[in-house]
ZADO-1210 file (C-alpha; in nm, 4 decimals, padded with zeros to 6 digits):
<atoms>
<atom x="-14.0805" y="10.8054" z="-02.5932" code="MET" pos="1"/>
<atom x="-14.3825" y="10.6720" z="-02.7794" code="PHE" pos="2"/>
<atom x="-14.3644" y="10.4117" z="-03.0592" code="PHE" pos="3"/>
<atom x="-14.6516" y="10.2524" z="-03.2480" code="SER" pos="4"/>
<atom x="-14.6827" y="09.9634" z="-03.4926" code="PHE" pos="5"/>
<atom x="-14.9410" y="09.9405" z="-03.7682" code="ASP" pos="6"/>
<atom x="-15.0260" y="09.7653" z="-04.0936" code="GLY" pos="7"/>
<atom x="-15.2900" y="09.5344" z="-04.2336" code="THR" pos="8"/>
<atom x="-15.3738" y="09.2191" z="-04.0412" code="ASP" pos="9"/>
<atom x="-15.1383" y="08.9273" z="-04.0971" code="GLY" pos="10"/>
<atom x="-14.8181" y="09.1280" z="-04.1466" code="VAL" pos="11"/>
<atom x="-14.6587" y="09.0084" z="-03.8220" code="GLY" pos="12"/>
<atom x="-14.7103" y="09.3047" z="-03.5916" code="LYS" pos="13"/>
<atom x="-14.7356" y="09.0979" z="-03.2737" code="SER" pos="14"/>
<atom x="-14.4062" y="08.9189" z="-03.3410" code="THR" pos="15"/>
<atom x="-14.2174" y="09.2376" z="-03.4202" code="GLN" pos="16"/>
<atom x="-14.3661" y="09.4240" z="-03.1254" code="ILE" pos="17"/>
<atom x="-14.2479" y="09.1546" z="-02.8854" code="GLU" pos="18"/>
<atom x="-13.8967" y="09.1527" z="-03.0348" code="LEU" pos="19"/>
<atom x="-13.8800" y="09.5319" z="-03.0240" code="PHE" pos="20"/>
<atom x="-14.0057" y="09.5375" z="-02.6663" code="LYS" pos="21"/>
<atom x="-13.7317" y="09.2960" z="-02.5589" code="GLN" pos="22"/>
<atom x="-13.4668" y="09.5019" z="-02.7403" code="TRP" pos="23"/>
<atom x="-13.5813" y="09.8188" z="-02.5649" code="LEU" pos="24"/>
<atom x="-13.5774" y="09.6477" z="-02.2249" code="ILE" pos="25"/>
<atom x="-13.2284" y="09.5124" z="-02.2876" code="GLU" pos="26"/>
<atom x="-13.1262" y="09.8647" z="-02.3881" code="SER" pos="27"/>
<atom x="-13.2364" y="09.9971" z="-02.0498" code="GLY" pos="28"/>
<atom x="-13.5842" y="10.1286" z="-02.1257" code="HIS" pos="29"/>
<atom x="-13.8776" y="10.0941" z="-01.8864" code="ASP" pos="30"/>
<atom x="-14.1375" y="09.9742" z="-02.1384" code="VAL" pos="31"/>
<atom x="-14.5156" y="09.9863" z="-02.1294" code="LEU" pos="32"/>
<atom x="-14.7134" y="09.8016" z="-02.3970" code="PHE" pos="33"/>
<atom x="-15.0710" y="09.8860" z="-02.4898" code="CYS" pos="34"/>
<atom x="-15.3109" y="09.8005" z="-02.7697" code="ARG" pos="35"/>
<atom x="-15.5623" y="10.0192" z="-02.9486" code="ASP" pos="36"/>
<atom x="-15.8476" y="09.9563" z="-02.8930" code="PRO" pos="37"/>
<atom x="-15.7967" y="09.8116" z="-02.5474" code="GLY" pos="38"/>
<atom x="-15.5692" y="09.8409" z="-02.2440" code="SER" pos="39"/>
<atom x="-15.8453" y="09.9791" z="-02.0201" code="THR" pos="40"/>
<atom x="-16.1694" y="09.8238" z="-01.9014" code="LEU" pos="41"/>
<atom x="-16.3682" y="10.0546" z="-02.1278" code="LEU" pos="42"/>
<atom x="-16.1294" y="09.9988" z="-02.4170" code="GLY" pos="43"/>
<atom x="-16.1497" y="09.6204" z="-02.3906" code="GLU" pos="44"/>
<atom x="-16.5303" y="09.6291" z="-02.3836" code="ARG" pos="45"/>
<atom x="-16.5319" y="09.8471" z="-02.6938" code="LEU" pos="46"/>
<atom x="-16.2756" y="09.6191" z="-02.8581" code="ARG" pos="47"/>
<atom x="-16.5144" y="09.3274" z="-02.8197" code="GLU" pos="48"/>
<atom x="-16.7961" y="09.5304" z="-02.9733" code="LEU" pos="49"/>
<atom x="-16.5789" y="09.6497" z="-03.2631" code="LEU" pos="50"/>
<atom x="-16.3991" y="09.3267" z="-03.3514" code="LEU" pos="51"/>
<atom x="-16.6225" y="09.0346" z="-03.2557" code="GLU" pos="52"/>
<atom x="-16.8825" y="08.9161" z="-03.5046" code="LYS" pos="53"/>
<atom x="-17.2393" y="08.9937" z="-03.3936" code="HIS" pos="54"/>
<atom x="-17.5729" y="09.1176" z="-03.5242" code="ASP" pos="55"/>
<atom x="-17.5350" y="09.4765" z="-03.4048" code="ILE" pos="56"/>
<atom x="-17.5231" y="09.7198" z="-03.6975" code="ALA" pos="57"/>
<atom x="-17.2345" y="09.9659" z="-03.6641" code="ILE" pos="58"/>
<atom x="-17.2268" y="10.2517" z="-03.9150" code="ALA" pos="59"/>
<atom x="-16.8823" y="10.3559" z="-04.0345" code="ARG" pos="60"/>
<atom x="-16.9033" y="10.6901" z="-03.8545" code="ARG" pos="61"/>
<atom x="-17.0152" y="10.5172" z="-03.5342" code="SER" pos="62"/>
<atom x="-16.7257" y="10.2746" z="-03.5745" code="GLU" pos="63"/>
<atom x="-16.4846" y="10.5647" z="-03.6015" code="MET" pos="64"/>
<atom x="-16.6170" y="10.7279" z="-03.2834" code="PHE" pos="65"/>
<atom x="-16.6051" y="10.4000" z="-03.0891" code="LEU" pos="66"/>
<atom x="-16.2366" y="10.3661" z="-03.1761" code="TYR" pos="67"/>
<atom x="-16.1805" y="10.7288" z="-03.0744" code="MET" pos="68"/>
<atom x="-16.3539" y="10.6725" z="-02.7411" code="THR" pos="69"/>
<atom x="-16.1415" y="10.3674" z="-02.6623" code="ALA" pos="70"/>
<atom x="-15.8272" y="10.5605" z="-02.7559" code="ARG" pos="71"/>
<atom x="-15.9172" y="10.8621" z="-02.5436" code="THR" pos="72"/>
<atom x="-15.9602" y="10.6411" z="-02.2386" code="GLN" pos="73"/>
<atom x="-15.6280" y="10.4687" z="-02.3068" code="MET" pos="74"/>
<atom x="-15.4473" y="10.8017" z="-02.3417" code="VAL" pos="75"/>
<atom x="-15.5914" y="10.9375" z="-02.0172" code="GLU" pos="76"/>
<atom x="-15.5627" y="10.6212" z="-01.8121" code="GLN" pos="77"/>
<atom x="-15.2502" y="10.4531" z="-01.9525" code="VAL" pos="78"/>
<atom x="-15.0342" y="10.6526" z="-02.1948" code="ILE" pos="79"/>
<atom x="-15.0254" y="10.9931" z="-02.0241" code="LYS" pos="80"/>
<atom x="-14.9230" y="10.8485" z="-01.6851" code="PRO" pos="81"/>
<atom x="-14.6609" y="10.6257" z="-01.8485" code="ALA" pos="82"/>
<atom x="-14.5018" y="10.9135" z="-02.0373" code="ILE" pos="83"/>
<atom x="-14.5097" y="11.1282" z="-01.7222" code="ALA" pos="84"/>
<atom x="-14.3174" y="10.8514" z="-01.5424" code="GLU" pos="85"/>
<atom x="-14.0529" y="10.8445" z="-01.8149" code="GLY" pos="86"/>
<atom x="-14.1564" y="10.5112" z="-01.9599" code="LYS" pos="87"/>
<atom x="-14.1197" y="10.4126" z="-02.3253" code="THR" pos="88"/>
<atom x="-14.4610" y="10.3316" z="-02.4690" code="VAL" pos="89"/>
<atom x="-14.5240" y="10.0802" z="-02.7466" code="ILE" pos="90"/>
<atom x="-14.8767" y="10.0730" z="-02.8881" code="CYS" pos="91"/>
<atom x="-15.0240" y="09.8148" z="-03.1231" code="ASP" pos="92"/>
<atom x="-15.2123" y="10.0506" z="-03.3571" code="ARG" pos="93"/>
<atom x="-15.3157" y="10.4079" z="-03.2833" code="TYR" pos="94"/>
<atom x="-15.4835" y="10.7033" z="-03.4553" code="LEU" pos="95"/>
<atom x="-15.3245" y="10.6176" z="-03.7910" code="LEU" pos="96"/>
<atom x="-15.5381" y="10.3025" z="-03.8096" code="ALA" pos="97"/>
<atom x="-15.8551" y="10.5085" z="-03.7579" code="ASN" pos="98"/>
<atom x="-15.7561" y="10.7476" z="-04.0363" code="ILE" pos="99"/>
<atom x="-15.6884" y="10.4582" z="-04.2730" code="VAL" pos="100"/>
<atom x="-15.9562" y="10.1989" z="-04.1918" code="TYR" pos="101"/>
<atom x="-16.2503" y="10.4382" z="-04.1554" code="GLN" pos="102"/>
<atom x="-16.1100" y="10.7179" z="-04.3711" code="GLY" pos="103"/>
<atom x="-15.9077" y="10.6095" z="-04.6731" code="HIS" pos="104"/>
<atom x="-16.0725" y="10.2664" z="-04.6959" code="ALA" pos="105"/>
<atom x="-16.4042" y="10.3365" z="-04.5249" code="GLY" pos="106"/>
<atom x="-16.5178" y="10.6439" z="-04.7136" code="GLY" pos="107"/>
<atom x="-16.5037" y="10.9009" z="-04.4337" code="LEU" pos="108"/>
<atom x="-16.2991" y="11.2198" z="-04.4632" code="ASP" pos="109"/>
<atom x="-15.9460" y="11.1324" z="-04.3503" code="ALA" pos="110"/>
<atom x="-15.8683" y="11.4937" z="-04.2581" code="GLU" pos="111"/>
<atom x="-16.1741" y="11.5202" z="-04.0364" code="VAL" pos="112"/>
<atom x="-16.0715" y="11.1975" z="-03.8590" code="ILE" pos="113"/>
<atom x="-15.7206" y="11.3399" z="-03.8141" code="ARG" pos="114"/>
<atom x="-15.8619" y="11.6567" z="-03.6567" code="GLN" pos="115"/>
<atom x="-16.0950" y="11.4609" z="-03.4289" code="LEU" pos="116"/>
<atom x="-15.7999" y="11.2438" z="-03.3349" code="GLY" pos="117"/>
<atom x="-15.6025" y="11.5453" z="-03.2181" code="GLN" pos="118"/>
<atom x="-15.8835" y="11.6227" z="-02.9750" code="VAL" pos="119"/>
<atom x="-15.9355" y="11.2592" z="-02.8699" code="ALA" pos="120"/>
<atom x="-15.5671" y="11.2059" z="-02.7938" code="THR" pos="121"/>
<atom x="-15.5078" y="11.5517" z="-02.6467" code="ASP" pos="122"/>
<atom x="-15.2364" y="11.5853" z="-02.9103" code="GLY" pos="123"/>
<atom x="-15.0406" y="11.2866" z="-02.7822" code="ILE" pos="124"/>
<atom x="-14.9131" y="11.1073" z="-03.0927" code="LEU" pos="125"/>
<atom x="-14.6374" y="10.8502" z="-03.1504" code="PRO" pos="126"/>
<atom x="-14.2862" y="10.9847" z="-03.1963" code="ASP" pos="127"/>
<atom x="-14.2292" y="10.7099" z="-03.4528" code="LEU" pos="128"/>
<atom x="-14.4597" y="10.4587" z="-03.6225" code="THR" pos="129"/>
<atom x="-14.3405" y="10.1381" z="-03.7867" code="PHE" pos="130"/>
<atom x="-14.5705" y="10.0506" z="-04.0755" code="LEU" pos="131"/>
<atom x="-14.5313" y="09.6827" z="-04.1632" code="LEU" pos="132"/>
<atom x="-14.6245" y="09.6476" z="-04.5283" code="ASP" pos="133"/>
<atom x="-14.7064" y="09.3373" z="-04.7304" code="MET" pos="134"/>
<atom x="-14.9256" y="09.2239" z="-05.0185" code="ASP" pos="135"/>
<atom x="-15.2716" y="09.1760" z="-04.8653" code="VAL" pos="136"/>
<atom x="-15.3292" y="08.8346" z="-05.0242" code="THR" pos="137"/>
<atom x="-14.9988" y="08.7118" z="-04.8821" code="HIS" pos="138"/>
<atom x="-15.0840" y="08.8597" z="-04.5419" code="ALA" pos="139"/>
<atom x="-15.4264" y="08.6953" z="-04.5411" code="ARG" pos="140"/>
<atom x="-15.2674" y="08.3602" z="-04.6240" code="GLY" pos="141"/>
<atom x="-15.0558" y="08.3831" z="-04.3089" code="ARG" pos="142"/>
<atom x="-15.3566" y="08.4142" z="-04.0787" code="MET" pos="143"/>
<atom x="-15.4499" y="08.0823" z="-03.9178" code="ASP" pos="144"/>
<atom x="-15.7503" y="08.1977" z="-03.7159" code="ARG" pos="145"/>
<atom x="-16.1082" y="08.3034" z="-03.7772" code="GLU" pos="146"/>
<atom x="-16.1335" y="08.6529" z="-03.9237" code="LEU" pos="147"/>
<atom x="-16.2761" y="08.9253" z="-03.6996" code="ASP" pos="148"/>
<atom x="-16.5491" y="09.1726" z="-03.7967" code="ARG" pos="149"/>
<atom x="-16.3085" y="09.4173" z="-03.9595" code="ILE" pos="150"/>
<atom x="-16.0966" y="09.1551" z="-04.1343" code="GLU" pos="151"/>
<atom x="-16.4103" y="08.9960" z="-04.2790" code="SER" pos="152"/>
<atom x="-16.4775" y="09.2984" z="-04.4992" code="GLN" pos="153"/>
<atom x="-16.2794" y="09.1427" z="-04.7829" code="GLY" pos="154"/>
<atom x="-15.9530" y="09.1733" z="-04.9731" code="LEU" pos="155"/>
<atom x="-16.0698" y="09.4731" z="-05.1789" code="VAL" pos="156"/>
<atom x="-16.1250" y="09.6665" z="-04.8559" code="TYR" pos="157"/>
<atom x="-15.7909" y="09.5471" z="-04.7195" code="MET" pos="158"/>
<atom x="-15.6113" y="09.6634" z="-05.0333" code="GLU" pos="159"/>
<atom x="-15.7695" y="10.0053" z="-04.9826" code="GLN" pos="160"/>
<atom x="-15.6430" y="09.9929" z="-04.6241" code="VAL" pos="161"/>
<atom x="-15.2929" y="09.9094" z="-04.7433" code="ARG" pos="162"/>
<atom x="-15.2907" y="10.1919" z="-04.9962" code="GLN" pos="163"/>
<atom x="-15.4229" y="10.4284" z="-04.7299" code="GLY" pos="164"/>
<atom x="-15.1346" y="10.3382" z="-04.5016" code="PHE" pos="165"/>
<atom x="-14.8834" y="10.3981" z="-04.7797" code="LEU" pos="166"/>
<atom x="-15.0456" y="10.7320" z="-04.8621" code="THR" pos="167"/>
<atom x="-15.0176" y="10.8410" z="-04.4995" code="GLU" pos="168"/>
<atom x="-14.6551" y="10.7230" z="-04.4834" code="ALA" pos="169"/>
<atom x="-14.5696" y="10.9283" z="-04.7922" code="ALA" pos="170"/>
<atom x="-14.7377" y="11.2255" z="-04.6267" code="ARG" pos="171"/>
<atom x="-14.5236" y="11.1979" z="-04.3114" code="ALA" pos="172"/>
<atom x="-14.2040" y="11.0041" z="-04.3975" code="PRO" pos="173"/>
<atom x="-14.0167" y="11.1206" z="-04.0865" code="ASP" pos="174"/>
<atom x="-14.2885" y="10.9969" z="-03.8496" code="ALA" pos="175"/>
<atom x="-14.4017" y="10.6812" z="-04.0333" code="ILE" pos="176"/>
<atom x="-14.1391" y="10.4322" z="-04.1468" code="LYS" pos="177"/>
<atom x="-14.2471" y="10.1700" z="-04.4017" code="VAL" pos="178"/>
<atom x="-14.0919" y="09.8299" z="-04.3352" code="VAL" pos="179"/>
<atom x="-14.1162" y="09.5446" z="-04.5866" code="ASP" pos="180"/>
<atom x="-14.2852" y="09.2694" z="-04.3855" code="ALA" pos="181"/>
<atom x="-14.2515" y="08.9994" z="-04.6525" code="ALA" pos="182"/>
<atom x="-13.9046" y="08.9016" z="-04.5314" code="ARG" pos="183"/>
<atom x="-13.7481" y="08.6910" z="-04.2587" code="GLU" pos="184"/>
<atom x="-13.8492" y="08.7837" z="-03.9043" code="ILE" pos="185"/>
<atom x="-13.4934" y="08.8671" z="-03.7957" code="GLU" pos="186"/>
<atom x="-13.4317" y="09.0817" z="-04.1045" code="THR" pos="187"/>
<atom x="-13.7438" y="09.2857" z="-04.0303" code="ILE" pos="188"/>
<atom x="-13.6495" y="09.3155" z="-03.6637" code="HIS" pos="189"/>
<atom x="-13.3003" y="09.4387" z="-03.7520" code="GLN" pos="190"/>
<atom x="-13.4403" y="09.7100" z="-03.9780" code="GLU" pos="191"/>
<atom x="-13.6763" y="09.8244" z="-03.7022" code="ILE" pos="192"/>
<atom x="-13.3851" y="09.8371" z="-03.4572" code="ILE" pos="193"/>
<atom x="-13.1786" y="10.0369" z="-03.7061" code="ASN" pos="194"/>
<atom x="-13.4613" y="10.2859" z="-03.7588" code="LEU" pos="195"/>
<atom x="-13.5267" y="10.3173" z="-03.3860" code="ALA" pos="196"/>
<atom x="-13.1558" y="10.3566" z="-03.3043" code="SER" pos="197"/>
<atom x="-13.1172" y="10.6330" z="-03.5601" code="ALA" pos="198"/>
<atom x="-13.4238" y="10.8089" z="-03.4218" code="PHE" pos="199"/>
<atom x="-13.3147" y="10.7758" z="-03.0577" code="LEU" pos="200"/>
<atom x="-12.9675" y="10.9050" z="-03.1428" code="ALA" pos="201"/>
<atom x="-13.1254" y="11.2289" z="-03.2663" code="GLU" pos="202"/>
<atom x="-13.3194" y="11.2887" z="-02.9436" code="GLN" pos="203"/>
</atoms>
Protein backbone atom coordinates (compact mmCIF):
# COMPACT_ATOMS: atom_id res chain seq x y z
CA MET A 1 0.00 0.00 0.00
CA PHE A 2 1.33 3.42 -0.96
CA PHE A 3 0.07 6.71 0.53
CA SER A 4 1.34 10.21 -0.14
CA PHE A 5 0.74 13.62 1.42
CA ASP A 6 0.90 16.91 -0.45
CA GLY A 7 -0.13 20.56 -0.30
CA THR A 8 1.48 23.97 -0.15
CA ASP A 9 4.12 24.60 2.49
CA GLY A 10 2.80 25.45 5.94
CA VAL A 11 -0.34 23.30 5.84
CA GLY A 12 0.89 20.85 8.48
CA LYS A 13 1.98 17.88 6.39
CA SER A 14 4.73 16.78 8.77
CA THR A 15 2.37 16.69 11.76
CA GLN A 16 -0.31 14.74 9.93
CA ILE A 17 2.18 12.32 8.41
CA GLU A 18 3.55 11.45 11.84
CA LEU A 19 0.05 10.93 13.28
CA PHE A 20 -0.96 8.81 10.31
CA LYS A 21 2.22 6.77 10.54
CA GLN A 22 1.55 6.00 14.20
CA TRP A 23 -2.06 5.03 13.42
CA LEU A 24 -0.91 2.64 10.70
CA ILE A 25 1.68 1.06 13.00
CA GLU A 26 -0.91 0.62 15.75
CA SER A 27 -3.19 -0.95 13.14
CA GLY A 28 -0.56 -3.58 12.37
CA HIS A 29 1.13 -2.13 9.30
CA ASP A 30 4.88 -2.34 8.68
CA VAL A 31 5.45 1.29 7.66
CA LEU A 32 8.21 2.89 5.63
CA PHE A 33 8.40 6.69 5.42
CA CYS A 34 10.18 8.55 2.64
CA ARG A 35 10.34 12.12 1.37
CA ASP A 36 10.45 13.42 -2.18
CA PRO A 37 13.03 14.65 -2.99
CA GLY A 38 15.25 12.67 -0.66
CA SER A 39 15.47 9.29 1.07
CA THR A 40 18.55 8.22 -0.91
CA LEU A 41 22.06 9.65 -1.01
CA LEU A 42 21.45 10.99 -4.51
CA GLY A 43 18.01 12.28 -3.56
CA GLU A 44 19.30 14.15 -0.52
CA ARG A 45 22.07 15.79 -2.54
CA LEU A 46 19.54 16.90 -5.13
CA ARG A 47 17.21 18.10 -2.37
CA GLU A 48 19.93 20.43 -1.12
CA LEU A 49 20.47 21.77 -4.64
CA LEU A 50 16.73 22.25 -5.24
CA LEU A 51 15.69 23.75 -1.90
CA GLU A 52 18.66 25.60 -0.43
CA LYS A 53 19.25 29.20 -1.45
CA HIS A 54 22.35 29.62 -3.64
CA ASP A 55 23.61 31.45 -6.72
CA ILE A 56 23.18 28.55 -9.14
CA ALA A 57 20.60 29.34 -11.82
CA ILE A 58 18.10 26.50 -12.25
CA ALA A 59 15.70 26.80 -15.19
CA ARG A 60 12.18 25.54 -14.57
CA ARG A 61 12.63 22.60 -16.93
CA SER A 62 15.94 21.70 -15.27
CA GLU A 63 14.20 21.93 -11.90
CA MET A 64 11.54 19.52 -13.09
CA PHE A 65 14.13 16.98 -14.28
CA LEU A 66 16.12 17.22 -11.04
CA TYR A 67 12.99 16.34 -9.08
CA MET A 68 12.31 13.47 -11.49
CA THR A 69 15.84 12.14 -11.06
CA ALA A 70 15.59 12.19 -7.27
CA ARG A 71 12.22 10.43 -7.46
CA THR A 72 13.46 7.74 -9.84
CA GLN A 73 16.30 6.88 -7.47
CA MET A 74 13.89 6.75 -4.52
CA VAL A 75 11.51 4.45 -6.39
CA GLU A 76 14.29 2.06 -7.40
CA GLN A 77 16.20 2.09 -4.14
CA VAL A 78 13.47 2.55 -1.52
CA ILE A 79 9.85 2.27 -2.65
CA LYS A 80 10.01 -0.77 -4.94
CA PRO A 81 11.81 -2.93 -2.36
CA ALA A 82 9.43 -1.79 0.39
CA ILE A 83 6.34 -2.65 -1.62
CA ALA A 84 7.87 -6.00 -2.59
CA GLU A 85 8.34 -6.74 1.12
CA GLY A 86 4.69 -5.95 1.84
CA LYS A 87 5.36 -2.70 3.65
CA THR A 88 3.00 0.29 3.69
CA VAL A 89 4.76 3.30 2.22
CA ILE A 90 4.08 6.90 3.22
CA CYS A 91 5.74 9.57 1.09
CA ASP A 92 5.96 13.28 1.82
CA ARG A 93 5.22 14.61 -1.68
CA TYR A 94 5.53 12.69 -4.94
CA LEU A 95 4.88 13.17 -8.66
CA LEU A 96 1.80 15.31 -8.01
CA ALA A 97 4.03 18.06 -6.59
CA ASN A 98 6.13 18.06 -9.78
CA ILE A 99 3.02 18.38 -11.94
CA VAL A 100 1.75 21.28 -9.84
CA TYR A 101 4.87 23.26 -8.90
CA GLN A 102 6.62 23.10 -12.28
CA GLY A 103 3.51 22.57 -14.40
CA HIS A 104 0.38 24.39 -13.25
CA ALA A 105 2.31 27.08 -11.36
CA GLY A 106 5.62 27.00 -13.21
CA GLY A 107 4.45 27.29 -16.79
CA LEU A 108 5.49 23.87 -18.09
CA ASP A 109 3.01 21.49 -19.71
CA ALA A 110 1.40 19.51 -16.87
CA GLU A 111 0.50 16.62 -19.18
CA VAL A 112 4.07 16.27 -20.40
CA ILE A 113 5.29 16.20 -16.78
CA ARG A 114 2.68 13.53 -16.01
CA GLN A 115 3.90 11.40 -18.92
CA LEU A 116 7.55 11.83 -17.94
CA GLY A 117 6.57 10.93 -14.39
CA GLN A 118 5.12 7.62 -15.53
CA VAL A 119 8.51 6.75 -16.98
CA ALA A 120 10.49 8.12 -14.02
CA THR A 121 8.45 6.16 -11.48
CA ASP A 122 8.08 3.03 -13.61
CA GLY A 123 4.34 3.52 -13.16
CA ILE A 124 4.51 3.25 -9.38
CA LEU A 125 2.05 5.84 -8.06
CA PRO A 126 0.34 6.34 -4.69
CA ASP A 127 -2.84 4.36 -4.09
CA LEU A 128 -4.19 7.38 -2.22
CA THR A 129 -2.97 10.97 -1.80
CA PHE A 130 -4.07 13.27 1.00
CA LEU A 131 -4.03 16.86 -0.22
CA LEU A 132 -3.94 19.23 2.75
CA ASP A 133 -5.52 22.47 1.61
CA MET A 134 -5.43 25.92 3.19
CA ASP A 135 -5.40 29.59 2.24
CA VAL A 136 -1.79 30.31 1.23
CA THR A 137 -1.53 33.50 3.31
CA HIS A 138 -2.69 31.60 6.39
CA ALA A 139 -0.27 28.76 5.62
CA ARG A 140 2.63 31.18 5.19
CA GLY A 141 1.80 32.79 8.54
CA ARG A 142 2.24 29.43 10.26
CA MET A 143 5.81 28.98 9.05
CA ASP A 144 8.36 29.97 11.69
CA ARG A 145 11.54 29.28 9.72
CA GLU A 146 13.46 30.81 6.84
CA LEU A 147 11.82 30.17 3.48
CA ASP A 148 13.59 27.79 1.11
CA ARG A 149 14.31 28.45 -2.58
CA ILE A 150 10.90 27.26 -3.75
CA GLU A 151 8.92 28.91 -0.97
CA SER A 152 10.66 32.22 -1.67
CA GLN A 153 8.97 32.54 -5.05
CA GLY A 154 6.11 34.50 -3.49
CA LEU A 155 2.45 34.22 -2.55
CA VAL A 156 1.21 34.68 -6.13
CA TYR A 157 3.19 31.60 -7.16
CA MET A 158 1.95 29.71 -4.10
CA GLU A 159 -1.66 30.55 -4.93
CA GLN A 160 -1.06 29.13 -8.41
CA VAL A 161 0.36 26.03 -6.72
CA ARG A 162 -2.73 25.72 -4.54
CA GLN A 163 -5.09 26.07 -7.49
CA GLY A 164 -3.03 23.52 -9.41
CA PHE A 165 -3.42 21.02 -6.59
CA LEU A 166 -7.17 21.57 -6.50
CA THR A 167 -7.38 21.18 -10.28
CA GLU A 168 -5.53 17.86 -10.08
CA ALA A 169 -7.75 16.70 -7.20
CA ALA A 170 -10.88 17.48 -9.23
CA ARG A 171 -9.36 15.51 -12.10
CA ALA A 172 -8.81 12.39 -9.95
CA PRO A 173 -11.18 12.56 -6.94
CA ASP A 174 -10.84 8.86 -6.11
CA ALA A 175 -7.04 9.03 -5.90
CA ILE A 176 -6.59 12.51 -4.38
CA LYS A 177 -8.59 13.43 -1.29
CA VAL A 178 -8.77 17.12 -0.37
CA VAL A 179 -8.60 17.70 3.38
CA ASP A 180 -9.31 21.11 4.93
CA ALA A 181 -6.09 21.86 6.82
CA ALA A 182 -7.36 25.03 8.50
CA ARG A 183 -8.84 23.08 11.41
CA GLU A 184 -7.69 21.49 14.65
CA ILE A 185 -4.92 18.91 14.29
CA GLU A 186 -7.01 16.07 15.73
CA THR A 187 -9.99 16.90 13.50
CA ILE A 188 -7.77 16.73 10.41
CA HIS A 189 -6.18 13.50 11.60
CA GLN A 190 -9.59 11.90 12.18
CA GLU A 191 -10.72 12.77 8.65
CA ILE A 192 -7.53 11.26 7.22
CA ILE A 193 -8.10 8.09 9.25
CA ASN A 194 -11.70 7.91 8.05
CA LEU A 195 -10.63 8.29 4.42
CA ALA A 196 -7.85 5.73 4.79
CA SER A 197 -10.11 3.24 6.60
CA ALA A 198 -12.73 3.48 3.88
CA PHE A 199 -10.08 2.97 1.22
CA LEU A 200 -8.44 0.01 3.00
CA ALA A 201 -11.83 -1.63 3.52
CA GLU A 202 -12.31 -1.70 -0.26
CA GLN A 203 -8.99 -3.46 -0.91
